[in-house]
GUKEZA-333898 format. One line per 3 residues: their letters; for each residue x, y, z of C-alpha. Coordinates in steps of 0.1 Angstrom, whole numbers, always signed. Layout:
BEGIN
a) X Y Z  ... $
END
This chain:
BEGIN
mav) -12 +8 +168  -13 +18 +132  +16 +23 +109 $
lwa) +21 +56 +91  +9 +48 +56  +18 +82 +41 $
atf) +55 +81 +52  +65 +56 +24  +60 +59 -13 $
avm) +73 +39 -42  +88 +54 -74  +77 +31 -102 $
sag) +79 +37 -140  +60 +20 -167  +78 -9 -183 $
cgf) +72 -36 -209  +55 -66 -194  +44 -49 -162 $
era) +8 -44 -153  -7 -24 -124  -36 -34 -101 $
tgn) -51 -10 -75  -79 -12 -50  -92 -6 -15 $
amg) -91 -30 +15  -89 -29 +53  -95 +8 +54 $
tty) -66 +17 +31  -54 +12 -5  -32 -12 -24 $
siq) -11 -8 -55  +6 -37 -73  +29 -36 -103 $
adc) +40 -70 -115  +54 -88 -145  +34 -120 -147 $
pgs) +27 -146 -175  -9 -136 -175  -30 -106 -165 $
lan) -32 -96 -128  -63 -109 -113  -79 -81 -93 $
dri) -107 -103 -82  -83 -128 -66  -64 -100 -49 $
dae) -96 -84 -35  -109 -118 -24  -78 -126 -5 $
lar) -77 -92 +13  -114 -96 +21  -107 -131 +35 $
lsa) -79 -118 +57  -100 -89 +70  -127 -114 +79 $
lms) -101 -132 +100  -83 -103 +117  -102 -71 +117 $
tyd) -112 -55 +150  -136 -32 +132  -157 -62 +120 $
ans) -177 -76 +148  -181 -109 +130  -144 -114 +122 $
els) -127 -144 +136  -106 -123 +159  -136 -103 +172 $
rfn) -155 -135 +180  -125 -148 +199  -122 -115 +219 $
rgp) -159 -119 +229  -154 -155 +238  -151 -171 +272 $
igv) -119 -176 +292  -104 -211 +295  -117 -224 +262 $
arp) -94 -234 +233  -113 -219 +204  -106 -233 +169 $
vsp) -93 -206 +145  -77 -204 +111  -40 -214 +107 $
elv) -33 -178 +94  -46 -162 +126  -24 -185 +147 $
dvv) +6 -177 +125  +2 -139 +131  -4 -143 +168 $
daa) +27 -165 +171  +48 -140 +152  +34 -112 +174 $
fvv) +43 -130 +206  +78 -137 +193  +83 -99 +188 $
seq) +68 -93 +222  +94 -116 +238  +123 -100 +218 $
trg) +112 -64 +226  +104 -71 +263  +68 -60 +259 $
afd) +73 -29 +237  +51 -48 +212  +20 -64 +227 $
atv) -10 -75 +207  -32 -73 +239  -28 -35 +240 $
apl) -63 -29 +227  -79 -18 +261  -53 +10 +264 $
val) -56 +21 +228  -94 +24 +232  -90 +41 +265 $
wgf) -69 +68 +249  -95 +74 +221  -82 +53 +193 $
gad) -91 +20 +176  -124 +3 +170  -138 +9 +205 $
aar) -124 +44 +211  -134 +63 +242  -143 +100 +239 $
rvp) -124 +115 +268  -89 +114 +282  -86 +88 +310 $
vdk) -75 +94 +345  -45 +75 +360  -67 +51 +379 $
eva) -84 +40 +346  -50 +36 +329  -38 +14 +358 $
qal) -69 -7 +356  -67 -12 +318  -29 -19 +320 $
rsv) -36 -49 +343  -53 -67 +314  -24 -61 +289 $
dyr) +0 -90 +287  +4 -112 +257  +10 -142 +280 $
rva) -27 -141 +289  -34 -158 +255  -22 -193 +246 $
hnr) -20 -206 +210  -16 -239 +194  -8 -249 +158 $
dpp) -21 -285 +156  -50 -281 +157  -49 -243 +153 $
tle) -65 -228 +185  -64 -196 +206  -73 -197 +243 $
klr) -77 -168 +268  -60 -179 +300  -71 -146 +317 $
pat) -92 -117 +304  -75 -103 +273  -83 -85 +240 $
ldl) -62 -91 +209  -55 -64 +183  -32 -73 +155 $
sgi) -32 -40 +137  +5 -36 +143  +13 -67 +122 $
akg) -17 -79 +102  -12 -56 +72  +23 -68 +69 $
fav) +10 -104 +69  -15 -94 +42  +14 -81 +20 $
drl) +32 -114 +24  +0 -133 +14  -3 -111 -18 $
agl) +33 -119 -26  +25 -156 -22  -4 -152 -47 $
ldd) +20 -135 -72  +47 -162 -67  +21 -189 -73 $
arc) +12 -171 -105  +49 -173 -115  +53 -135 -116 $
ray) +88 -127 -125  +90 -94 -107  +67 -72 -87 $
lie) +62 -44 -61  +33 -46 -37  +23 -15 -17 $
fgg) -5 -19 +8  -12 +8 +33  +25 +18 +33 $
eir) +39 -17 +36  +60 -28 +7  +73 -61 -7 $
tra) +94 -65 -38  +108 -92 -60  +136 -91 -86 $
nap) +141 -59 -107  +120 -29 -114  +108 -21 -150 $
ggg) +138 -12 -171  +161 -32 -149  +179 -24 -117 $
pwr) +165 -23 -81  +132 -9 -70  +136 +27 -56 $
vgv) +115 +35 -25  +115 +69 -10  +111 +75 +28 $
esp) +98 +110 +33  +106 +132 +63  +76 +150 +79 $
sgq) +91 +182 +67  +81 +173 +31  +93 +157 -1 $
dnv) +124 +179 -2  +138 +157 +25  +137 +121 +12 $
ttl) +159 +91 +18  +159 +67 -12  +162 +30 -5 $
lfe) +170 +4 -31  +154 -31 -31  +153 -63 -51 $
tda) +136 -91 -31  +128 -75 +3  +100 -62 +25 $
lat) +96 -28 +42  +73 -13 +67  +71 +22 +83 $
sgd) +54 +31 +116  +50 +68 +126  +30 +90 +149 $
yrq) +31 +125 +134  -1 +121 +113  -24 +102 +136 $
yre) -30 +118 +170  -57 +137 +190  -57 +170 +209 $
sdg) -68 +172 +245  -68 +205 +263  -42 +218 +239 $
vrv) -20 +187 +245  -10 +164 +216  -19 +128 +224 $
shv) -1 +102 +202  -20 +72 +190  +11 +51 +199 $
idp) +5 +36 +233  +34 +20 +253  +20 -13 +265 $
rtg) +46 -13 +293  +34 +20 +309  -2 +24 +296 $
ypv) +5 +59 +283  +10 +75 +249  +46 +79 +240 $
rhr) +62 +113 +245  +96 +109 +229  +113 +125 +199 $
las) +111 +95 +176  +86 +104 +148  +88 +73 +126 $
vtv) +107 +41 +120  +112 +22 +87  +124 -14 +88 $
vad) +136 -37 +61  +132 -75 +67  +126 -107 +49 $
tam) +88 -105 +54  +65 -75 +56  +49 -91 +87 $
mad) +81 -89 +107  +91 -55 +93  +56 -42 +104 $
aya) +59 -56 +140  +95 -44 +145  +87 -9 +132 $
tam) +57 -7 +156  +78 -19 +185  +107 +5 +179 $
lvm) +83 +34 +175  +71 +26 +210  +107 +24 +224 $
gev) +119 +58 +214  +151 +69 +197  +177 +56 +222 $
ear) +162 +23 +230  +152 +16 +194  +186 +24 +180 $
gfa) +201 +0 +206  +176 -27 +198  +182 -24 +160 $
gem) +219 -28 +166  +215 -57 +189  +192 -76 +165 $
gla) +210 -66 +134  +179 -49 +120  +180 -26 +90 $
alf) +162 +5 +103  +158 +42 +94  +148 +66 +122 $
vvr) +131 +100 +117  +137 +121 +149  +122 +154 +159 $
adg) +149 +181 +163  +149 +218 +169  +132 +234 +139 $
gfe) +127 +202 +120  +135 +165 +117  +167 +145 +115 $
mfh) +173 +110 +99  +195 +83 +114  +200 +47 +103 $
spa) +213 +15 +118  +245 -1 +103  +224 -29 +87 $
mvp) +205 -3 +67  +236 +9 +48  +234 -16 +19 $
yle) +199 -3 +11  +208 +34 +10  +211 +50 -24 $
gg) +248 +59 -27  +255 +38 +4 $
END
């Protein structure tokens, strides 16, 4: 499941001491504005993103994750510590969301015509039921010392609902190691900030409704992470019916609810990414209940008659401009 990159944009002004770095990676773009003792090293940023893609991309047949997916059952395969970290976090969110987030959803995503191995036709119910039998994060075991992954039963991992958030956190680590005093990282719609924006004060991030830039909620950040997941820009048409790319791992079918996007604020972009993906699967009622139960700062864009409406969880109030 992919997040909705276009739903989130950062409003950044030029400021003394701040430099900007931009580039392309993992099929999307990044933009970094940072106040650092030295110049931003684009080559280090690009190298780190390329390294992470080589670990976790399902579009790269030679990535560490792809090789694991092709590997045998019942063999603990040595992998990088970062891959285990992301898998562990994904499985934690799977437990918390009772399967609304599941990194083994890849067979269903492909069956419905999305992802690296997308099918070209709409599946029949029998095919969905068959693919659903192989979707369960508990089919994969992981270990930290030494770092290994093991398929206990047939399974295919797809970390697209959490890996870009992890990449943002890794870029933040690079900037922290470089003793950068303040920064905003935007990578494919995921955002992480530190300290104050140019000119002082918090960073201002706008979350746009699908109805256009005339309907924007502005969020204020200092040292936080944000991710948005949505379904209104990525879908396919089948016999005149709109098929969402968001597949519910619990049912095997694309979601059909009114929830159009979810924006989550968390301590790390990785967890914000996973929670946003999970709540988009849940739908408005279940997602709002989950956010309240977990104390998550979440902003929901919901389809309504003639347009869209925005709602937020209580924990989101401190981030709202004027809130």
